[in-house]
MITOR-388591 format. One line per field, with one value per atom (N, C-alpha, C, O): residue number from 1; x, y, z. Coordinates in nm, 3 decimals, always signed. Layout:
BEGIN
num = c(NUM	...)
px = c(X	...)
py = c(Y	...)
pz = c(Z	...)
//
This chain:
BEGIN
num = c(1	1	1	1	2	2	2	2	3	3	3	3	4	4	4	4	5	5	5	5	6	6	6	6	7	7	7	7	8	8	8	8	9	9	9	9	10	10	10	10	11	11	11	11	12	12	12	12	13	13	13	13	14	14	14	14	15	15	15	15	16	16	16	16	17	17	17	17	18	18	18	18	19	19	19	19	20	20	20	20	21	21	21	21	22	22	22	22	23	23	23	23	24	24	24	24	25	25	25	25	26	26	26	26	27	27	27	27	28	28	28	28	29	29	29	29	30	30	30	30	31	31	31	31	32	32	32	32	33	33	33	33	34	34	34	34	35	35	35	35	36	36	36	36	37	37	37	37	38	38	38	38	39	39	39	39	40	40	40	40	41	41	41	41	42	42	42	42	43	43	43	43	44	44	44	44	45	45	45	45	46	46	46	46	47	47	47	47	48	48	48	48	49	49	49	49	50	50	50	50	51	51	51	51	52	52	52	52	53	53	53	53	54	54	54	54	55	55	55	55	56	56	56	56	57	57	57	57	58	58	58	58	59	59	59	59	60	60	60	60	61	61	61	61	62	62	62	62	63	63	63	63	64	64	64	64	65	65	65	65	66	66	66	66	67	67	67	67	68	68	68	68	69	69	69	69	70	70	70	70	71	71	71	71	72	72	72	72	73	73	73	73	74	74	74	74	75	75	75	75	76	76	76	76	77	77	77	77	78	78	78	78	79	79	79	79	80	80	80	80	81	81	81	81	82	82	82	82	83	83	83	83	84	84	84	84	85	85	85	85	86	86	86	86	87	87	87	87	88	88	88	88	89	89	89	89	90	90	90	90	91	91	91	91	92	92	92	92	93	93	93	93	94	94	94	94	95	95	95	95	96	96	96	96	97	97	97	97	98	98	98	98	99	99	99	99	100	100	100	100	101	101	101	101	102	102	102	102	103	103	103	103	104	104	104	104	105	105	105	105	106	106	106	106	107	107	107	107	108	108	108	108	109	109	109	109	110	110	110	110	111	111	111	111	112	112	112	112	113	113	113	113	114	114	114	114	115	115	115	115	116	116	116	116	117	117	117	117	118	118	118	118	119	119	119	119	120	120	120	120	121	121	121	121	122	122	122	122	123	123	123	123	124	124	124	124	125	125	125	125	126	126	126	126	127	127	127	127	128	128	128	128	129	129	129	129	130	130	130	130	131	131	131	131	132	132	132	132	133	133	133	133	134	134	134	134	135	135	135	135	136	136	136	136	137	137	137	137	138	138	138	138	139	139	139	139	140	140	140	140	141	141	141	141	142	142	142	142	143	143	143	143	144	144	144	144	145	145	145	145	146	146	146	146	147	147	147	147	148	148	148	148	149	149	149	149	150	150	150	150	151	151	151	151	152	152	152	152	153	153	153	153	154	154	154	154	155	155	155	155	156	156	156	156	157	157	157	157	158	158	158	158	159	159	159	159	160	160	160	160	161	161	161	161	162	162	162	162	163	163	163	163	164	164	164	164	165	165	165	165	166	166	166	166	167	167	167	167	168	168	168	168	169	169	169	169	170	170	170	170	171	171	171	171	172	172	172	172	173	173	173	173	174	174	174	174	175	175	175	175	176	176	176	176	177	177	177	177	178	178	178	178)
px = c(-2.065	-2.152	-2.106	-1.989	-2.197	-2.167	-2.188	-2.296	-2.077	-2.084	-2.104	-2.029	-2.212	-2.253	-2.249	-2.317	-2.156	-2.145	-2.282	-2.357	-2.305	-2.441	-2.415	-2.300	-2.521	-2.519	-2.455	-2.429	-2.432	-2.356	-2.218	-2.205	-2.118	-1.989	-1.960	-1.990	-1.903	-1.875	-1.996	-1.982	-2.113	-2.227	-2.236	-2.212	-2.272	-2.288	-2.411	-2.457	-2.471	-2.577	-2.509	-2.428	-2.545	-2.475	-2.566	-2.655	-2.551	-2.642	-2.586	-2.466	-2.681	-2.632	-2.607	-2.674	-2.507	-2.490	-2.547	-2.479	-2.678	-2.736	-2.693	-2.671	-2.680	-2.664	-2.791	-2.829	-2.865	-2.992	-2.998	-2.921	-3.087	-3.124	-3.269	-3.345	-3.304	-3.439	-3.483	-3.604	-3.402	-3.431	-3.460	-3.541	-3.408	-3.410	-3.284	-3.237	-3.224	-3.097	-3.018	-3.069	-2.881	-2.797	-2.711	-2.675	-2.685	-2.615	-2.541	-2.580	-2.427	-2.350	-2.381	-2.375	-2.414	-2.435	-2.327	-2.332	-2.223	-2.106	-1.983	-1.985	-1.883	-1.754	-1.639	-1.620	-1.569	-1.465	-1.368	-1.338	-1.327	-1.244	-1.304	-1.237	-1.431	-1.507	-1.522	-1.503	-1.557	-1.573	-1.444	-1.443	-1.327	-1.188	-1.161	-1.114	-1.185	-1.159	-1.235	-1.187	-1.349	-1.425	-1.389	-1.449	-1.280	-1.226	-1.301	-1.287	-1.373	-1.445	-1.384	-1.419	-1.297	-1.225	-1.306	-1.283	-1.403	-1.493	-1.510	-1.512	-1.524	-1.547	-1.682	-1.701	-1.767	-1.910	-1.896	-1.832	-1.961	-1.950	-2.097	-2.105	-2.200	-2.328	-2.422	-2.394	-2.526	-2.632	-2.758	-2.789	-2.831	-2.960	-3.077	-3.057	-3.196	-3.315	-3.427	-3.434	-3.508	-3.626	-3.740	-3.724	-3.855	-3.984	-4.073	-4.091	-4.128	-4.220	-4.356	-4.373	-4.462	-4.588	-4.666	-4.730	-4.653	-4.737	-4.662	-4.558	-4.715	-4.680	-4.660	-4.733	-4.572	-4.559	-4.483	-4.463	-4.442	-4.369	-4.227	-4.166	-4.178	-4.025	-3.955	-4.002	-3.839	-3.735	-3.617	-3.567	-3.573	-3.452	-3.485	-3.599	-3.385	-3.260	-3.148	-3.133	-3.070	-2.991	-2.842	-2.811	-2.742	-2.607	-2.549	-2.615	-2.404	-2.333	-2.215	-2.159	-2.174	-2.064	-1.931	-1.930	-1.820	-1.688	-1.662	-1.717	-1.590	-1.523	-1.605	-1.545	-1.743	-1.823	-1.899	-1.997	-1.855	-1.929	-1.935	-1.839	-2.044	-2.074	-2.096	-2.149	-2.055	-2.098	-2.203	-2.207	-2.299	-2.396	-2.412	-2.382	-2.460	-2.489	-2.639	-2.678	-2.727	-2.873	-2.933	-2.901	-3.029	-3.095	-3.246	-3.277	-3.329	-3.472	-3.497	-3.476	-3.541	-3.558	-3.714	-3.749	-3.798	-3.938	-4.010	-3.981	-4.095	-4.159	-4.080	-4.011	-4.087	-4.010	-3.991	-4.082	-3.880	-3.848	-3.799	-3.756	-3.808	-3.737	-3.632	-3.655	-3.498	-3.395	-3.321	-3.293	-3.293	-3.239	-3.100	-3.080	-3.014	-2.874	-2.856	-2.884	-2.809	-2.788	-2.644	-2.604	-2.558	-2.421	-2.406	-2.444	-2.345	-2.316	-2.167	-2.127	-2.087	-1.935	-1.896	-1.887	-1.871	-1.841	-1.724	-1.723	-1.633	-1.532	-1.567	-1.484	-1.688	-1.734	-1.782	-1.843	-1.755	-1.812	-1.966	-2.031	-2.024	-2.169	-2.235	-2.343	-2.161	-2.205	-2.337	-2.355	-2.434	-2.567	-2.662	-2.773	-2.612	-2.703	-2.755	-2.697	-2.877	-2.937	-2.963	-2.971	-2.975	-3.012	-3.095	-3.094	-3.170	-3.268	-3.267	-3.244	-3.294	-3.311	-3.420	-3.440	-3.498	-3.591	-3.528	-3.457	-3.549	-3.498	-3.621	-3.706	-3.624	-3.738	-3.681	-3.563	-3.755	-3.720	-3.688	-3.602	-3.757	-3.720	-3.619	-3.577	-3.577	-3.484	-3.351	-3.287	-3.295	-3.162	-3.052	-2.958	-3.074	-2.970	-2.971	-3.065	-2.841	-2.836	-2.777	-2.739	-2.770	-2.715	-2.609	-2.632	-2.485	-2.378	-2.377	-2.357	-2.401	-2.404	-2.261	-2.226	-2.189	-2.054	-2.066	-2.168	-1.957	-1.943	-1.980	-1.955	-2.032	-2.056	-2.181	-2.207	-2.262	-2.390	-2.513	-2.510	-2.613	-2.733	-2.808	-2.797	-2.886	-2.945	-3.101	-3.123	-3.189	-3.333	-3.409	-3.357	-3.534	-3.610	-3.764	-3.805	-3.842	-3.985	-4.032	-3.988	-4.118	-4.174	-4.267	-4.341	-4.268	-4.353	-4.458	-4.558	-4.446	-4.552	-4.559	-4.469	-4.671	-4.686	-4.591	-4.544	-4.560	-4.478	-4.343	-4.296	-4.282	-4.143	-4.038	-4.043	-3.941	-3.830	-3.698	-3.675	-3.609	-3.484	-3.374	-3.381	-3.272	-3.153	-3.042	-3.028	-2.950	-2.849	-2.720	-2.729	-2.606	-2.495	-2.419	-2.410	-2.364	-2.302	-2.161	-2.126	-2.078	-1.933	-1.893	-1.775	-1.986	-1.958	-2.056	-2.171	-2.026	-2.119	-2.207	-2.164	-2.343	-2.433	-2.378	-2.345	-2.368	-2.325	-2.416	-2.401	-2.517	-2.622	-2.578	-2.649	-2.460	-2.415	-2.373	-2.364	-2.345	-2.296	-2.398	-2.374	-2.522	-2.633	-2.685	-2.707	-2.708	-2.773	-2.864	-2.858	-2.953	-3.043	-3.067	-3.036	-3.129	-3.168	-3.315	-3.366	-3.387	-3.542	-3.573	-3.498	-3.669	-3.709	-3.779	-3.794	-3.820	-3.880	-3.798	-3.850	-3.671	-3.587	-3.578	-3.542	-3.613	-3.619	-3.476	-3.461	-3.375	-3.242	-3.207	-3.121	-3.272	-3.240	-3.359	-3.339	-3.486	-3.601	-3.610	-3.621	-3.605	-3.618	-3.765	-3.856	-3.783	-3.908	-3.941	-3.875	-4.042	-4.084	-4.195	-4.283	-4.187	-4.288	-4.427	-4.522	-4.442	-4.577	-4.609	-4.523	-4.738	-4.783	-4.715	-4.723	-4.651	-4.602	-4.704	-4.789	-4.701	-4.807	-4.759	-4.831	-4.643	-4.585	-4.440	-4.360	-4.411	-4.274	-4.262	-4.346	-4.160	-4.142	-4.124	-4.087	-4.154	-4.142	-4.002	-3.978	-3.899	-3.761	-3.721	-3.655	-3.762	-3.726	-3.800	-3.747	-3.913	-3.980	-3.908	-3.922	-3.827	-3.765	-3.641	-3.604	-3.569	-3.437	-3.450	-3.549	-3.352	-3.360	-3.319	-3.255	-3.361	-3.329	-3.176	-3.109	-3.119	-2.977	-2.911	-2.970	-2.797	-2.713	-2.590	-2.515	-2.560	-2.443	-2.328	-2.328	-2.227	-2.115	-2.128	-2.030	-2.247	-2.263	-2.372	-2.395)
py = c(-11.948	-12.025	-12.170	-12.198	-12.259	-12.397	-12.445	-12.436	-12.496	-12.549	-12.711	-12.790	-12.741	-12.887	-12.922	-12.866	-13.027	-13.059	-13.115	-13.182	-13.082	-13.123	-13.237	-13.279	-13.290	-13.407	-13.381	-13.474	-13.254	-13.220	-13.172	-13.094	-13.226	-13.193	-13.046	-12.981	-12.991	-12.843	-12.750	-12.628	-12.812	-12.731	-12.757	-12.866	-12.652	-12.650	-12.594	-12.495	-12.656	-12.592	-12.519	-12.575	-12.400	-12.321	-12.271	-12.192	-12.309	-12.264	-12.151	-12.142	-12.053	-11.947	-11.981	-12.063	-11.914	-11.932	-11.805	-11.703	-11.816	-11.715	-11.677	-11.764	-11.557	-11.491	-11.425	-11.322	-11.492	-11.448	-11.381	-11.417	-11.286	-11.211	-11.167	-11.208	-11.090	-11.042	-10.962	-10.953	-10.909	-10.835	-10.927	-10.890	-11.042	-11.133	-11.205	-11.268	-11.198	-11.263	-11.174	-11.084	-11.208	-11.155	-11.279	-11.373	-11.273	-11.385	-11.315	-11.213	-11.385	-11.342	-11.426	-11.549	-11.363	-11.437	-11.450	-11.531	-11.369	-11.370	-11.336	-11.233	-11.408	-11.376	-11.447	-11.569	-11.352	-11.409	-11.515	-11.621	-11.483	-11.579	-11.711	-11.813	-11.713	-11.841	-11.919	-12.041	-11.854	-11.927	-11.982	-12.096	-11.911	-11.961	-12.068	-12.170	-12.061	-12.172	-12.307	-12.418	-12.290	-12.395	-12.458	-12.551	-12.387	-12.426	-12.342	-12.378	-12.242	-12.174	-12.043	-11.954	-12.019	-11.895	-11.822	-11.837	-11.740	-11.681	-11.542	-11.499	-11.466	-11.319	-11.295	-11.327	-11.241	-11.206	-11.055	-10.968	-11.033	-10.913	-10.854	-10.736	-10.921	-10.881	-10.939	-11.046	-10.871	-10.922	-10.903	-10.794	-11.009	-11.003	-11.039	-11.099	-10.998	-11.025	-11.059	-10.997	-11.149	-11.179	-11.202	-11.270	-11.148	-11.176	-11.240	-11.195	-11.346	-11.426	-11.430	-11.475	-11.382	-11.365	-11.499	-11.509	-11.598	-11.712	-11.843	-11.878	-11.910	-12.047	-12.127	-12.103	-12.219	-12.318	-12.267	-12.340	-12.138	-12.082	-12.134	-12.150	-12.161	-12.204	-12.090	-12.025	-12.070	-11.974	-12.068	-12.135	-12.071	-12.137	-12.267	-12.294	-12.336	-12.364	-12.290	-12.321	-12.194	-12.110	-12.130	-12.175	-12.098	-12.102	-12.016	-11.979	-11.981	-11.910	-11.996	-12.063	-11.998	-12.071	-12.001	-11.879	-12.072	-12.029	-11.913	-11.918	-11.823	-11.797	-11.715	-11.646	-11.718	-11.643	-11.732	-11.686	-11.849	-11.937	-11.870	-11.805	-11.885	-11.812	-11.915	-12.023	-11.878	-11.942	-11.846	-11.727	-11.920	-11.840	-11.869	-11.979	-11.772	-11.784	-11.759	-11.644	-11.853	-11.819	-11.834	-11.921	-11.729	-11.722	-11.683	-11.601	-11.743	-11.704	-11.598	-11.622	-11.482	-11.370	-11.351	-11.282	-11.416	-11.408	-11.542	-11.585	-11.599	-11.713	-11.838	-11.859	-11.925	-12.044	-12.099	-12.087	-12.158	-12.211	-12.352	-12.394	-12.425	-12.557	-12.527	-12.502	-12.532	-12.476	-12.600	-12.702	-12.581	-12.709	-12.671	-12.561	-12.762	-12.749	-12.870	-12.980	-12.856	-12.965	-12.946	-12.836	-13.060	-13.062	-13.082	-13.183	-12.973	-12.987	-12.995	-12.975	-13.024	-13.029	-13.173	-13.257	-13.198	-13.330	-13.399	-13.522	-13.330	-13.384	-13.421	-13.482	-13.383	-13.392	-13.543	-13.606	-13.592	-13.729	-13.723	-13.828	-13.601	-13.595	-13.534	-13.475	-13.552	-13.498	-13.557	-13.678	-13.472	-13.498	-13.536	-13.587	-13.509	-13.536	-13.406	-13.300	-13.415	-13.292	-13.312	-13.425	-13.199	-13.205	-13.088	-12.991	-13.097	-12.994	-12.978	-13.074	-12.844	-12.819	-12.728	-12.651	-12.728	-12.619	-12.504	-12.522	-12.391	-12.277	-12.183	-12.157	-12.137	-12.049	-11.934	-11.937	-11.826	-11.704	-11.719	-11.647	-11.818	-11.841	-11.950	-11.976	-12.012	-12.126	-12.111	-12.204	-11.983	-11.944	-12.025	-12.065	-12.050	-12.122	-12.073	-12.013	-12.108	-12.063	-12.183	-12.283	-12.177	-12.270	-12.205	-12.111	-12.275	-12.241	-12.324	-12.445	-12.259	-12.335	-12.309	-12.194	-12.414	-12.394	-12.363	-12.390	-12.304	-12.274	-12.403	-12.512	-12.400	-12.509	-12.589	-12.692	-12.531	-12.597	-12.504	-12.381	-12.579	-12.496	-12.478	-12.559	-12.368	-12.341	-12.272	-12.184	-12.324	-12.276	-12.312	-12.377	-12.262	-12.294	-12.290	-12.236	-12.344	-12.340	-12.271	-12.303	-12.183	-12.111	-12.204	-12.272	-12.212	-12.301	-12.210	-12.262	-12.074	-11.985	-11.872	-11.852	-11.800	-11.682	-11.575	-11.579	-11.479	-11.356	-11.402	-11.341	-11.505	-11.551	-11.459	-11.418	-11.433	-11.340	-11.408	-11.466	-11.403	-11.480	-11.372	-11.295	-11.378	-11.283	-11.378	-11.476	-11.348	-11.430	-11.348	-11.263	-11.383	-11.328	-11.405	-11.528	-11.335	-11.412	-11.371	-11.260	-11.456	-11.433	-11.381	-11.352	-11.368	-11.309	-11.209	-11.224	-11.106	-11.009	-11.083	-11.174	-11.038	-11.105	-11.070	-10.955	-11.179	-11.174	-11.236	-11.354	-11.161	-11.217	-11.334	-11.432	-11.312	-11.392	-11.524	-11.622	-11.534	-11.656	-11.727	-11.836	-11.667	-11.722	-11.847	-11.847	-11.961	-12.079	-12.129	-12.083	-12.228	-12.288	-12.427	-12.478	-12.500	-12.632	-12.635	-12.567	-12.716	-12.714	-12.765	-12.851	-12.725	-12.759	-12.899	-12.963	-12.944	-13.082	-13.166	-13.259	-13.137	-13.216	-13.361	-13.382	-13.456	-13.598	-13.650	-13.750	-13.585	-13.617	-13.616	-13.691	-13.532	-13.522	-13.566	-13.597	-13.566	-13.613	-13.543	-13.609	-13.411	-13.341	-13.356	-13.342	-13.387	-13.397	-13.261	-13.222	-13.194	-13.067	-13.097	-13.180	-13.029	-13.072	-13.030	-13.089	-12.930	-12.871	-12.880	-12.897	-12.867	-12.852	-12.726	-12.622	-12.729	-12.610	-12.520	-12.559	-12.394	-12.301	-12.195	-12.160	-12.151	-12.043	-12.076	-12.100	-12.075	-12.079	-11.975	-11.971	-11.899	-11.790	-11.863	-11.980	-11.779	-11.832	-11.862	-11.960	-11.783	-11.800	-11.943	-12.022	-11.969	-12.090	-12.209	-12.319	-12.196	-12.314	-12.340	-12.450	-12.242	-12.245	-12.326	-12.376	-12.340	-12.408	-12.544	-12.613	-12.586	-12.718	-12.819	-12.784	-12.955	-13.058	-13.068	-13.041	-13.108	-13.113	-13.232	-13.339	-13.215	-13.325	-13.333	-13.236	-13.441	-13.476	-13.436	-13.468	-13.365	-13.320	-13.197	-13.152	-13.143	-13.026	-12.941	-12.835)
pz = c(-12.368	-12.463	-12.462	-12.438	-12.487	-12.479	-12.629	-12.686	-12.683	-12.831	-12.827	-12.770	-12.895	-12.908	-13.058	-13.144	-13.081	-13.227	-13.279	-13.208	-13.399	-13.467	-13.559	-13.576	-13.619	-13.707	-13.848	-13.924	-13.878	-14.009	-13.956	-13.861	-14.026	-13.979	-13.984	-14.084	-13.882	-13.872	-13.836	-13.830	-13.811	-13.758	-13.610	-13.559	-13.548	-13.394	-13.354	-13.411	-13.252	-13.173	-13.057	-12.984	-13.045	-12.949	-12.836	-12.867	-12.711	-12.605	-12.539	-12.517	-12.502	-12.422	-12.272	-12.210	-12.225	-12.082	-12.006	-11.993	-11.958	-11.904	-11.763	-11.679	-11.738	-11.606	-11.569	-11.625	-11.464	-11.434	-11.296	-11.207	-11.277	-11.160	-11.162	-11.249	-11.074	-11.062	-11.184	-11.206	-11.259	-11.381	-11.488	-11.573	-11.497	-11.613	-11.629	-11.534	-11.752	-11.778	-11.872	-11.939	-11.873	-11.965	-12.031	-11.960	-12.160	-12.222	-12.337	-12.393	-12.364	-12.481	-12.604	-12.598	-12.712	-12.845	-12.940	-13.033	-12.917	-13.001	-12.923	-12.855	-12.926	-12.867	-12.959	-12.964	-13.028	-13.123	-13.050	-13.105	-12.938	-12.849	-12.827	-12.845	-12.789	-12.752	-12.882	-12.880	-12.998	-13.121	-13.163	-13.210	-13.152	-13.185	-13.103	-13.153	-12.968	-12.877	-12.924	-12.900	-12.987	-13.031	-13.178	-13.232	-13.228	-13.356	-13.471	-13.588	-13.441	-13.544	-13.560	-13.483	-13.650	-13.681	-13.794	-13.914	-13.741	-13.855	-13.822	-13.706	-13.933	-13.921	-13.989	-14.106	-13.919	-13.961	-14.022	-13.962	-14.141	-14.208	-14.228	-14.260	-14.212	-14.225	-14.108	-14.054	-14.075	-13.981	-14.056	-14.104	-14.066	-14.153	-14.051	-13.945	-14.095	-14.017	-14.122	-14.228	-14.090	-14.158	-14.064	-13.962	-14.098	-14.031	-14.125	-14.238	-14.081	-14.163	-14.106	-13.993	-14.180	-14.135	-14.094	-13.989	-14.188	-14.175	-14.132	-14.188	-14.034	-13.991	-14.107	-14.204	-14.115	-14.225	-14.346	-14.443	-14.338	-14.454	-14.442	-14.336	-14.572	-14.585	-14.651	-14.745	-14.593	-14.652	-14.682	-14.591	-14.802	-14.839	-14.919	-14.958	-14.937	-14.880	-14.964	-15.083	-14.906	-14.978	-14.947	-14.837	-15.041	-15.013	-15.121	-15.218	-15.098	-15.200	-15.239	-15.153	-15.370	-15.428	-15.406	-15.389	-15.405	-15.396	-15.501	-15.611	-15.472	-15.349	-15.250	-15.167	-15.255	-15.171	-15.062	-15.004	-15.039	-14.950	-14.808	-14.766	-14.738	-14.620	-14.510	-14.533	-14.394	-14.267	-14.222	-14.252	-14.138	-14.078	-13.925	-13.878	-13.853	-13.709	-13.702	-13.724	-13.673	-13.686	-13.541	-13.460	-13.522	-13.393	-13.424	-13.511	-13.350	-13.359	-13.248	-13.129	-13.293	-13.200	-13.160	-13.064	-13.239	-13.211	-13.271	-13.383	-13.196	-13.253	-13.245	-13.146	-13.349	-13.352	-13.488	-13.570	-13.517	-13.657	-13.637	-13.529	-13.754	-13.776	-13.872	-13.991	-13.812	-13.895	-13.963	-13.901	-14.089	-14.165	-14.225	-14.275	-14.216	-14.278	-14.367	-14.321	-14.498	-14.584	-14.623	-14.663	-14.611	-14.631	-14.788	-14.848	-14.848	-14.997	-15.029	-15.144	-14.930	-14.950	-14.978	-14.889	-15.111	-15.166	-15.075	-15.068	-15.010	-14.944	-14.795	-14.727	-14.745	-14.615	-14.587	-14.674	-14.475	-14.433	-14.416	-14.410	-14.409	-14.394	-14.520	-14.515	-14.638	-14.770	-14.804	-14.795	-14.844	-14.887	-14.762	-14.780	-14.640	-14.528	-14.488	-14.514	-14.416	-14.368	-14.222	-14.175	-14.146	-14.002	-13.979	-14.054	-13.870	-13.834	-13.678	-13.604	-13.629	-13.497	-13.488	-13.582	-13.380	-13.344	-13.277	-13.178	-13.323	-13.250	-13.215	-13.300	-13.095	-13.041	-12.984	-12.949	-12.968	-12.907	-12.765	-12.714	-12.691	-12.552	-12.539	-12.426	-12.634	-12.625	-12.590	-12.541	-12.613	-12.583	-12.634	-12.566	-12.776	-12.846	-12.987	-13.038	-13.054	-13.191	-13.275	-13.215	-13.399	-13.485	-13.582	-13.657	-13.567	-13.658	-13.777	-13.769	-13.898	-14.017	-14.094	-14.121	-14.125	-14.190	-14.335	-14.399	-14.387	-14.527	-14.611	-14.558	-14.726	-14.812	-14.789	-14.852	-14.687	-14.655	-14.700	-14.698	-14.737	-14.764	-14.632	-14.540	-14.626	-14.513	-14.538	-14.622	-14.459	-14.479	-14.339	-14.249	-14.336	-14.222	-14.252	-14.354	-14.167	-14.174	-14.042	-13.932	-14.061	-13.931	-13.869	-13.940	-13.740	-13.655	-13.598	-13.549	-13.600	-13.538	-13.640	-13.722	-13.634	-13.708	-13.663	-13.549	-13.747	-13.713	-13.651	-13.555	-13.703	-13.646	-13.711	-13.827	-13.619	-13.671	-13.648	-13.542	-13.747	-13.743	-13.779	-13.875	-13.689	-13.706	-13.730	-13.658	-13.843	-13.864	-13.917	-14.005	-13.856	-13.900	-14.011	-14.004	-14.115	-14.226	-14.236	-14.195	-14.290	-14.305	-14.434	-14.455	-14.525	-14.662	-14.700	-14.659	-14.775	-14.827	-14.922	-14.993	-14.922	-15.024	-15.160	-15.187	-15.250	-15.386	-15.478	-15.509	-15.526	-15.610	-15.720	-15.742	-15.781	-15.879	-15.821	-15.895	-15.689	-15.628	-15.559	-15.506	-15.555	-15.486	-15.551	-15.673	-15.472	-15.533	-15.424	-15.310	-15.462	-15.377	-15.403	-15.511	-15.298	-15.301	-15.280	-15.191	-15.362	-15.334	-15.198	-15.151	-15.132	-15.005	-15.009	-14.905	-15.125	-15.144	-15.238	-15.300	-15.250	-15.351	-15.290	-15.174	-15.380	-15.336	-15.304	-15.233	-15.353	-15.328	-15.179	-15.134	-15.107	-14.961	-14.863	-14.745	-14.923	-14.838	-14.707	-14.604	-14.706	-14.583	-14.546	-14.627	-14.412	-14.349	-14.277	-14.180	-14.325	-14.265	-14.158	-14.180	-14.048	-13.936	-13.963	-13.911	-14.043	-14.081	-14.228	-14.315	-14.252	-14.395	-14.451	-14.387	-14.562	-14.621	-14.668	-14.748	-14.621	-14.661	-14.767	-14.861	-14.747	-14.848	-14.876	-14.785	-14.996	-15.045	-15.165	-15.255	-15.160	-15.255	-15.401	-15.411	-15.510	-15.640	-15.670	-15.741	-15.621	-15.632	-15.572	-15.639	-15.451	-15.374	-15.441	-15.432	-15.504	-15.588	-15.715	-15.770	-15.769	-15.896	-15.904	-16.010	-15.780	-15.782	-15.844	-15.819	-15.927	-15.986	-15.875	-15.776	-15.899	-15.819	-15.815	-15.915	-15.697	-15.673	-15.754	-15.762	-15.809	-15.867	-15.795	-15.795	-15.732	-15.666	-15.751	-15.870	-15.696	-15.771	-15.858	-15.917	-15.866	-15.941	-15.899	-15.958)
//
């Protein structure tokens, strides 16, 4: 795997190192040793999958508060997404900044989202499927969210927003430090 530092401190775009032949290719998407060598000492405890029917749908932006903060490793298994990370760590030099990357099923890359960051995505194609590993068990009482249209961040989504869940529309606007 090739680890490329992203625009939010601690986030990485990870490219597969493909081994190709007449059958297609093989690539590793997780190796504890390679992650540790890149400075990412993480243990994943769950693997989640989401399939989204409609292009333009937004899921997120979600995070969990301490002591249940979670790192995520996100991959698009079908279709395409615009994947967004918002840094909510007050001590971080990239605090309150956001970044985005396009992940596609054919793109052979993943996004590592560090603890303390909100994460969400917009589907760029119908029937997009996302697989993500997380470092903490889902804890409903620790779940929080950031509004996709919060003026505090000014996230620019590439498509018209077609669907957002009632829960994701209900998150309050973010207040720095709280």
